[in-house]
C-alpha positions in Angstrom: 0.0 0.0 0.0 2.8 2.3 0.9 4.5 1.7 -2.5 1.4 3.0 -4.3 1.0 6.1 -2.1 4.1 7.6 -0.3 3.6 8.8 3.3 2.3 12.3 3.9 3.9 14.7 6.3 2.0 15.4 9.5 1.0 19.1 8.8 -0.8 18.4 5.5 -2.2 15.1 7.0 -3.8 17.0 9.9 -5.2 19.7 7.6 -6.7 17.2 5.1 -8.2 15.1 7.9 -9.8 18.2 9.4 -11.4 19.2 6.1 -12.5 15.7 5.4 -14.1 15.4 8.8 -16.0 18.6 8.3 -17.3 17.3 5.0 -18.3 14.0 6.5 -20.1 15.7 9.3 -22.1 18.0 6.9 -23.0 15.1 4.6 -23.6 12.7 7.5 -21.8 10.0 5.5 -18.5 8.4 5.0 -16.3 10.1 2.3 -13.7 8.4 0.1 -11.4 10.6 -2.0 -9.9 8.9 -5.1 -7.6 10.5 -7.6 -6.0 8.6 -10.4 -6.7 5.9 -13.0 -9.1 3.0 -12.5 -6.9 0.0 -13.3 -6.9 -3.6 -12.2 -3.6 -3.2 -10.3 -5.4 -0.9 -7.8 -8.4 -3.3 -7.2 -6.9 -4.8 -4.0 -6.0 -1.3 -2.6 -9.5 -0.1 -3.2 -10.9 -3.2 -1.5 -8.7 -2.9 1.6 -9.5 0.8 2.0 -13.3 0.4 1.6 -13.3 -2.6 4.0 -11.2 -0.6 6.5 -13.6 2.2 6.4 -16.6 -0.1 6.6 -15.2 -1.7 9.8 -14.9 1.7 11.5 -17.1 2.0 14.6 -18.5 5.3 13.3 -19.4 3.8 9.8 -22.4 5.4 8.1 -24.9 3.7 5.6 -24.0 6.2 2.9 -20.7 6.7 1.1 -19.7 9.7 -1.0 -16.8 9.1 -3.5 -15.0 12.2 -4.5 -13.6 11.2 -7.9 -11.0 12.7 -10.2 -9.9 10.4 -13.0 -9.0 10.3 -16.7 -10.4 6.8 -17.0 -9.2 3.3 -17.0 -10.6 -0.2 -17.2 -14.4 -1.0 -17.3 -13.7 -4.4 -15.6 -12.0 -2.6 -12.7 -15.0 -0.3 -12.4 -17.3 -3.3 -12.1 -15.2 -4.7 -9.3 -15.1 -1.2 -7.5 -18.9 -1.1 -7.8 -19.3 -4.6 -6.3 -17.1 -3.6 -3.4 -18.8 -0.4 -2.4 -22.3 -1.9 -2.8 -21.4 -4.8 -0.5 -20.8 -2.4 2.3 -23.1 0.7 1.7 -26.8 1.1 1.2 -26.3 4.3 -0.8 -23.3 5.4 -2.8 -23.1 9.0 -4.2 -20.4 10.6 -6.4 -18.9 14.1 -6.2 -17.0 15.3 -9.2 -15.3 18.6 -8.5 -13.1 18.4 -11.6 -13.5 15.6 -14.1 -14.3 11.9 -14.3 -13.8 10.7 -17.8 -14.4 7.4 -19.6 -14.4 4.6 -17.0 -14.8 7.4 -14.4 -18.1 8.3 -16.0 -19.2 4.7 -16.0 -18.3 4.5 -12.2 -20.4 7.7 -11.5 -23.4 6.2 -13.4 -23.4 3.4 -10.7 -24.2 6.0 -8.0 -27.6 6.8 -6.4 -26.7 10.5 -7.0 -24.1 12.4 -8.9 -23.0 15.9 -7.5 -21.3 18.3 -9.9 -21.2 22.1 -10.4 -20.8 24.2 -13.6 -17.0 23.5 -13.7 -17.3 19.7 -13.3 -17.2 17.3 -16.3 -17.9 13.7 -17.2 -17.0 12.3 -20.6 -17.9 9.8 -23.3 -17.8 6.2 -22.2 -14.9 5.1 -24.3 -13.4 2.0 -22.7 -9.6 1.5 -22.5 -8.3 -1.9 -23.3 -4.8 -3.5 -23.8 -3.8 -3.9 -27.4 -1.4 -6.5 -28.7 1.5 -4.2 -27.8 0.2 -4.3 -24.2 -0.7 -0.6 -24.3 -3.9 0.9 -23.0 -5.9 2.3 -25.9 -9.4 3.7 -26.3 -11.5 1.0 -27.9 -14.1 3.3 -29.7 -11.4 5.1 -31.6 -10.2 1.9 -33.2 -13.7 0.7 -33.9 -14.6 3.9 -35.6 -11.6 3.8 -37.8 -12.2 0.3 -38.9 -15.8 1.0 -39.6 -14.8 4.0 -41.6 -12.5 1.8 -43.7 -15.2 -0.8 -44.2 -17.7 1.9 -45.5 -15.0 3.3 -47.9 -14.3 -0.3 -49.1 -18.0 -0.8 -49.9 -17.9 2.4 -52.0 -14.6 1.4 -53.6 -12.9 4.4 -52.1 -10.4 2.7 -49.9 -6.8 3.8 -50.6 -4.0 1.2 -50.9 -2.5 2.3 -47.5 -5.9 2.0 -45.8 -6.4 -1.4 -47.4 -3.1 -2.5 -46.0 -4.0 -1.3 -42.5 -7.4 -3.0 -42.7 -5.9 -6.2 -44.0 -3.3 -6.4 -41.2 -5.7 -5.6 -38.4 -6.0 -8.5 -35.9 -9.7 -9.7 -35.8 -9.3 -11.1 -32.3 -8.2 -7.7 -31.2 -11.1 -6.0 -33.0 -13.5 -8.4 -31.2 -11.9 -7.4 -27.9 -12.7 -3.7 -28.6 -16.3 -4.6 -29.6 -16.7 -6.6 -26.3 -15.3 -3.7 -24.3 -17.9 -1.4 -25.8 -20.7 -3.8 -25.3 -19.6 -4.3 -21.6 -19.7 -0.6 -20.9 -23.1 -0.1 -22.4 -24.5 -3.1 -20.5 -22.9 -1.8 -17.2 -24.4 1.6 -17.7 -27.9 0.4 -18.4 -27.9 -2.0 -15.5 -26.6 0.5 -12.9 -28.7 3.4 -14.0 -31.9 1.4 -13.7 -30.8 -0.4 -10.4 -29.4 2.7 -8.6 -29.8 6.1 -10.2 -33.4 5.5 -11.3 -34.5 3.6 -8.2 -36.3 6.6 -6.7 -37.6 7.9 -10.1 -41.2 7.0 -9.6 -43.2 9.7 -11.4 -42.9 11.8 -14.5 -43.4 15.6 -14.3 -47.0 15.1 -15.4 -47.6 12.9 -12.4 -47.7 9.6 -14.4 -46.0 6.6 -12.9 -42.6 5.7 -14.3 -42.6 2.1 -15.4 -39.6 -0.3 -15.4 -39.7 -0.4 -19.2 -39.4 3.4 -19.3 -36.4 3.3 -16.9 -34.7 0.7 -19.2 -35.4 2.7 -22.3 -34.0 6.0 -20.7 -30.9 4.1 -19.5 -30.3 2.7 -23.0 -30.7 6.1 -24.6 -28.1 7.6 -22.2 -25.7 4.7 -22.7 -26.1 5.0 -26.5 -25.4 8.7 -26.5 -22.4 8.5 -24.2 -20.9 5.7 -26.3 -21.4 7.5 -29.6 -18.1 9.1 -30.6 -19.8 10.8 -33.6 -21.5 13.0 -31.1 -18.6 13.9 -28.9 -15.7 13.6 -31.4 -13.0 13.1 -28.7 -12.2 10.6 -26.1 -11.5 13.4 -23.6 -14.4 15.7 -24.5 -15.8 17.3 -21.3 -19.6 16.9 -20.8 -20.9 19.5 -18.3 -23.8 19.5 -16.0 -26.0 21.5 -18.5 -25.4 19.0 -21.3 -26.1 16.0 -19.1 -29.4 17.4 -17.9 -30.7 18.9 -21.1 -29.4 16.6 -23.8 -29.1 13.3 -21.9 -32.0 14.0 -19.5 -29.9 12.8 -16.6 -30.6 14.3 -13.2 -27.5 15.8 -11.6 -27.2 17.4 -8.2 -25.6 20.8 -8.4 -23.5 21.2 -5.2 -22.7 24.8 -6.3 -26.3 25.8 -5.2 -25.5 24.8 -1.6 -23.1 27.5 -0.4 -21.9 25.5 2.6 -21.4 22.2 0.7 -19.7 24.1 -2.1 -17.2 25.7 0.2 -16.5 22.4 1.9 -15.9 20.5 -1.3 -13.9 23.3 -3.0 -11.6 23.9 0.0 -10.9 20.3 0.6 -10.5 19.4 -3.1 -8.2 22.4 -3.9 -5.9 21.7 -1.0 -5.6 18.0 -1.9 -5.2 18.5 -5.6 -2.5 21.1 -5.1 -0.6 18.6 -2.9 -1.0 15.8 -5.4 0.3 18.0 -8.3 3.2 19.2 -6.2 4.2 15.7 -5.3 3.4 14.3 -8.8 1.4 11.4 -7.5 -0.3 9.1 -10.0 -2.7 7.7 -7.5 -3.9 9.3 -4.2 -6.6 8.1 -1.9 -7.9 9.5 1.4 -10.4 8.4 4.0 -10.6 9.2 7.7 -8.8 5.9 8.3 -6.1 6.2 5.6 -3.8 8.9 4.0 
């Protein structure tokens, strides 16, 4: 554990613990800060920290995860979700900065998502290992292959493009397709099970059916996985776009002056420290720093 996150000096540790404690007291919940990628190598660390927090004598039924990430593995997110749902009745996400790709998928497993005008989620473009053992965004490859196939049907494929298409590993292509399918399935399942669980009535007063929840979840998953809409793996999607275009309810913590102050003060301090020390991964709970 220490190898992943170097020790923190006592001054900053005391200050961060104080700000985290104030946030937990206001939310009446446990808080878990997570900064960094969502990769398989961190699964055991995440498991130990959540279990440690869950065993605390002052454990609450609700967990807030303050998340900042550029993305990672969809399979890791699935394990993270299984871990937190084992120990908490309600799981909410706070995104002060950004939670892209797999981070967006993780947020969609929450009962509530808290953002403000500055916060951003992103397209759900899963990252997978290619044959060179490098993490790559799957949708980018799929889009390019589909583009080549369309051009081939129109007899507009160049010789260079034909060579690329011919040399592409079909097993690797199927891996990308499966990664995309997995992220969409995860999103639909978690939105219906958690995010939409208290969505019982439409604005007109009519009862919301299970079929309608599934349909809405499928629409959201479809749009978030459509790279033709967002154009970029790292395209920021703000609270306004999420609510108006995706029709996804987001809690605006900026409207709560006290909560906004607590989140901003804590997050600014911890992010400045992380950048100064150049940490790739940093986690914080009242039981661990």
